[in-house]
C-alpha positions in Angstrom: 12.4 10.1 -7.9 9.4 7.6 -7.3 5.7 9.2 -7.7 3.1 7.8 -6.1 -0.4 8.3 -7.1 -3.1 8.4 -4.2 -6.6 7.6 -5.1 -8.6 7.3 -2.0 -7.0 9.0 0.8 -8.6 8.5 4.4 -8.2 9.8 7.9 -8.1 6.3 10.2 -9.1 7.2 13.9 -8.4 4.3 16.1 -10.3 4.1 19.5 -10.0 2.1 22.3 -12.7 1.5 24.4 -13.1 -1.0 27.7 -16.6 -2.5 26.0 -18.8 -1.8 23.3 -22.3 -2.1 23.3 -24.8 -0.6 21.0 -27.2 2.0 22.5 -24.9 2.5 25.6 -22.4 5.6 26.3 -18.6 4.7 26.7 -15.3 6.4 27.6 -12.8 6.3 25.2 -9.4 4.9 27.0 -7.1 6.1 23.9 -7.3 7.5 20.5 -5.0 7.7 17.3 -5.4 9.5 14.1 -3.4 8.5 11.4 -3.6 10.7 8.0 -3.1 7.8 5.7 -4.1 5.9 2.4 -1.9 3.3 0.7 0.3 5.6 -1.7 0.8 8.0 1.1 1.9 5.0 3.3 4.3 4.0 0.9 5.9 7.1 0.4 6.4 7.7 4.0 8.4 4.2 4.2 10.6 5.1 1.2 11.2 8.6 3.0 12.5 6.5 5.9 14.6 4.2 3.7 16.6 7.4 2.1 14.5 7.4 -1.0 12.8 10.3 -3.0 9.4 10.3 -3.1 6.5 12.6 -4.5 3.0 12.2 -3.8 0.1 13.1 -6.2 -3.2 12.2 -6.0 -6.8 13.2 -5.1 -7.3 15.6 -2.1 -10.5 17.3 -0.5 -10.8 20.9 0.7 -12.5 20.6 3.8 -9.8 18.6 5.9 -6.9 17.9 3.3 -4.6 20.2 4.6 -3.8 17.8 7.6 -2.2 15.7 5.2 0.1 18.2 3.8 1.3 18.9 7.4 2.1 14.9 7.7 3.8 15.0 4.4 6.0 18.5 5.6 7.0 16.6 8.7 8.2 13.7 7.0 10.1 15.6 4.1 8.0 14.5 1.1 7.2 16.6 -1.6 3.4 16.7 -3.4 0.9 18.3 -5.6 -2.6 17.2 -5.2 -5.8 17.5 -7.4 -8.0 19.2 -5.2 -11.7 18.6 -5.1 -14.9 19.8 -2.6 -15.9 17.7 0.5 -14.1 15.8 3.3 -11.5 13.3 3.2 -13.1 10.0 4.1 -13.0 9.1 7.9 -12.8 5.6 8.8 -13.6 4.8 12.6 -11.8 1.6 14.5 -13.1 0.4 17.7 -10.9 -2.1 19.8 -12.6 -3.4 23.3 -10.9 -5.4 26.1 -11.3 -8.4 24.4 -9.3 -7.2 21.4 -12.6 -7.4 19.3 -12.3 -4.9 16.3 -15.6 -3.1 15.2 -14.9 -0.8 11.9 -17.1 1.9 10.6 -15.6 3.0 6.8 -16.9 6.2 5.2 -16.9 6.8 1.6 -15.2 9.6 -0.6 -17.0 12.2 -2.4 -17.3 12.1 -5.9 -14.4 13.0 -8.3 -15.8 14.6 -11.4 -14.6 13.6 -15.0 -12.5 17.0 -15.1 -10.6 16.1 -12.2 -10.0 12.9 -13.1 -8.2 14.3 -16.3 -6.5 16.5 -14.3 -4.6 13.6 -12.5 -3.8 12.1 -15.9 -2.4 15.3 -17.2 0.0 15.8 -14.5 0.9 12.3 -14.5 1.7 12.4 -18.2 3.9 15.5 -17.6 5.7 14.2 -14.4 6.0 11.0 -14.8 8.8 10.8 -17.6 10.9 12.6 -14.8 10.7 9.8 -12.5 12.4 6.4 -12.1 9.1 4.3 -11.0 5.5 5.0 -10.8 3.3 3.7 -7.8 -0.6 3.2 -7.9 -2.6 1.8 -5.1 -5.9 2.2 -3.2 -9.7 2.0 -3.7 -12.0 4.5 -6.1 -13.8 7.4 -5.2 -17.7 8.1 -6.2 -17.5 8.7 -9.6 -14.5 6.6 -10.9 -14.0 3.3 -12.9 -11.8 0.3 -12.6 -10.4 1.1 -15.9 -8.8 4.4 -14.3 -5.8 2.3 -13.2 -5.0 1.4 -16.8 -5.4 5.5 -17.9 -2.9 6.1 -15.2 -0.2 3.4 -16.2 -1.0 4.2 -20.1 0.4 8.1 -19.2 3.3 6.4 -17.6 6.7 6.0 -20.3 7.6 2.7 -21.0 11.2 3.3 -19.4 9.7 4.1 -16.0 8.9 1.4 -13.8 5.3 0.3 -12.7 4.3 -1.0 -9.4 0.7 -1.5 -8.7 -1.1 -2.9 -4.9 -4.9 -3.5 -5.8 -7.2 -6.0 -6.6 -10.0 -7.3 -8.9 -10.8 -5.3 -12.0 -8.5 -2.3 -10.9 -5.7 -5.0 -11.0 -7.0 -6.5 -14.4 -6.9 -3.2 -15.9 -3.3 -2.3 -14.4 -2.1 -5.8 -15.8 -3.4 -5.1 -19.0 -1.0 -2.5 -19.4 2.3 -4.4 -18.2 3.8 -4.0 -14.7 6.9 -4.4 -13.0 5.7 -5.2 -9.5 2.2 -5.9 -7.8 1.9 -6.7 -4.1 -1.2 -8.5 -3.4 -2.0 -10.4 -0.4 -3.6 -14.0 0.2 -7.2 -12.3 0.3 -6.5 -10.0 -2.4 -5.2 -13.2 -4.8 -8.4 -15.3 -4.0 -10.7 -12.7 -4.7 -9.0 -11.7 -7.9 -8.6 -14.7 -9.3 -11.7 -16.6 -7.5 -9.4 -19.4 -5.8 -9.0 -20.8 -2.5 -5.4 -20.9 -1.4 -5.0 -23.7 0.8 -0.9 -23.7 1.3 2.4 -21.9 0.1 2.1 -24.2 -3.0 -1.4 -22.7 -4.2 -0.4 -19.2 -3.1 2.9 -19.7 -5.5 0.6 -21.3 -8.2 -1.7 -17.8 -8.0 1.3 -15.8 -8.2 2.5 -17.2 -11.3 -1.1 -16.6 -12.6 -0.7 -13.1 -12.2 2.5 -13.1 -13.8 0.9 -14.9 -16.8 -1.6 -11.7 -16.7 1.0 -9.1 -17.3 3.1 -8.9 -14.0 6.9 -9.1 -14.2 7.2 -9.7 -10.4 4.5 -11.0 -7.6 5.3 -10.2 -4.3 2.5 -12.0 -2.2 2.2 -11.1 1.2 1.5 -14.3 3.5 0.7 -12.3 6.6 2.7 -13.5 9.8 3.8 -16.4 7.5 6.0 -14.0 5.6 6.1 -13.6 1.8 6.8 -15.1 -1.5 8.3 -13.4 -4.7 8.4 -15.1 -8.1 8.9 -13.7 -11.8 7.1 -17.0 -12.9 10.6 -18.8 -13.4 12.7 -18.4 -9.9 10.7 -18.3 -6.8 11.7 -17.3 -3.0 10.3 -17.7 0.2 11.2 -15.6 3.3 9.2 -16.5 6.5 9.0 -13.2 8.9 10.3 -13.4 12.5 7.8 -14.2 15.5 7.1 -10.9 16.8 4.1 -9.4 18.7 1.8 -7.6 16.2 1.0 -4.4 17.8 -0.5 -3.0 14.8 -1.3 -4.3 11.4 -2.1 -0.5 9.9 0.3 0.0 6.9 2.0 -3.1 7.2 1.5 -4.2 3.8 2.4 -0.4 2.4 5.7 -0.7 4.2 6.6 -4.0 2.7 6.0 -2.6 -1.1 8.0 0.4 0.0 11.3 -1.6 1.2 10.7 -3.7 -1.8 10.4 -0.9 -4.2 13.4 1.3 -2.8 15.6 -2.2 -3.3 14.3 -2.5 -6.6 15.2 0.8 -7.7 18.6 0.3 -6.4 19.3 -2.5 -8.5 18.6 -5.8 -5.8 18.0 -9.3 -7.0 14.4 -10.9 -6.3 15.8 -12.6 -3.1 17.2 -9.1 -1.7 13.7 -7.3 -2.6 11.9 -10.1 -0.9 13.9 -9.5 2.2 13.6 -6.0 2.4 10.0 -6.1 2.2 9.7 -8.9 5.0 11.6 -6.8 7.1 9.8 -3.6 6.5 6.4 -5.2 6.9 7.4 -6.8 10.3 8.8 -3.7 11.5 5.6 -1.9 11.0 3.4 -4.5 13.0 5.5 -4.2 15.8 5.4 -0.3 15.9 1.8 0.9 17.0 2.2 4.5 16.8 2.7 5.1 13.3 1.6 4.1 9.9 5.0 3.0 8.7 8.2 1.4 10.3 11.3 3.0 12.1 14.6 2.5 10.0 16.4 1.2 12.9 13.8 -1.6 13.9 13.9 -2.6 9.9 18.0 -2.7 10.0 17.6 -5.0 13.1 15.0 -7.4 11.5 16.8 -7.4 8.0 19.8 -8.7 9.7 17.9 -11.7 11.3 16.1 -12.7 8.0 16.9 -15.5 5.5 15.9 -16.3 2.0 15.4 -19.8 0.4 14.5 -20.6 -3.3 11.4 -22.8 -3.6 
């Protein structure tokens, strides 16, 4: 069982319009709604690979039941800490020039009592799990050290996987983490560096190893990904595919990597699985994850080399 902790769920509303002009009326061409959040996306990816995931975290009274319906469809169990308010709704508008305009909402406040309730649940549930995954932003009323509180509640024999950046990631690394999955932008913001090429990306990943990560899976976007434990490093180039959607691509990558790691795969295999899932996700526009058959097809075409 893999416990995933959702700290900031959201509803992504993706709207396609012919054009977008301030002060004008617009006709919607198409609209897709995703009930999402990093940990929820990862849980769906795990389920599609046959792994057992259990979702916990914060949820909101007004519209949170819609997430329960989504998890039921995927056959995923859950137990949320419920709070007053609405799940934040993010609007993404794409016009005929493929220009993206975004409006990001903010989450309602999570009280100290609700934060304590989540830590209590994790403390009780985590000992029966193989791994705990934590990701996502923080709601109002929360501070970056909450990542440290979560991971401190996880027993030493349970693997810890994190997808975050900045102070949240630093607090997580201080507790020791088995796998982290930043992308290049997150790496740059966390370390205050500029990544100019694959070599500087790898050096940045190794810096994160020195800060407390046992393995770093670094997404390079359409160029593929790198994995390193500080000693051995591998690179896998992704296939050239039409990018229909980037929604959930990083989450798909970490889901497949985590599933492989739980099955005892070596680093090269973990990397290959991650790149296959991330690639499968970007060519699937109508879902926040990937389809297993597409993942298997792409996986068979990938190769990994030591760098």
